Legacy VTK file of the C-alpha trace (Angstrom):
# vtk DataFile Version 3.0
C-alpha trace
ASCII
DATASET POLYDATA
POINTS 54 float
94.655 119.561 143.366
92.209 122.191 145.630
90.484 118.767 146.968
93.910 117.406 148.235
94.684 121.306 149.852
91.064 120.889 151.296
91.810 117.525 152.847
95.324 118.684 154.429
93.301 121.640 155.664
91.072 119.842 157.688
93.554 116.896 158.910
95.729 120.153 160.695
92.745 121.803 162.012
91.561 118.814 163.799
94.996 118.520 165.305
96.086 115.583 163.403
99.405 115.473 161.849
99.697 115.419 158.195
102.148 115.512 155.147
101.393 116.073 151.560
103.889 114.483 149.249
104.170 115.832 145.689
106.020 114.255 143.001
108.221 117.192 141.508
110.880 115.574 139.516
111.630 112.585 137.972
114.161 110.450 135.318
113.136 107.199 133.532
110.041 105.382 133.661
107.582 106.415 136.415
103.942 105.367 137.228
102.560 108.769 138.174
103.997 112.207 136.531
105.366 115.292 137.952
102.755 116.713 140.390
100.895 113.527 141.494
100.097 114.044 145.334
99.531 111.780 148.010
98.191 112.716 151.882
99.662 110.452 154.615
99.074 110.984 158.375
100.692 109.981 160.995
98.317 107.017 161.894
98.994 105.646 158.185
95.963 106.902 156.309
96.384 107.197 152.635
94.374 109.987 150.269
95.738 109.592 146.564
98.614 107.608 145.407
102.026 108.509 143.933
102.520 104.712 142.800
100.961 102.538 139.947
99.633 99.874 142.032
102.187 97.201 141.444
LINES 1 55
54 0 1 2 3 4 5 6 7 8 9 10 11 12 13 14 15 16 17 18 19 20 21 22 23 24 25 26 27 28 29 30 31 32 33 34 35 36 37 38 39 40 41 42 43 44 45 46 47 48 49 50 51 52 53
């Protein structure tokens, strides 16, 4: 988790727009648990995943 915050910090300090997506709750069957994170930049670059890859 700390690594993802570090990546977000680097992106923001370089002037790049980015958001950190976090699963906070769910119902039913899901591919990732609460707390899963993914970094998404305005340019469409992704780090991590909140999906199951299907």
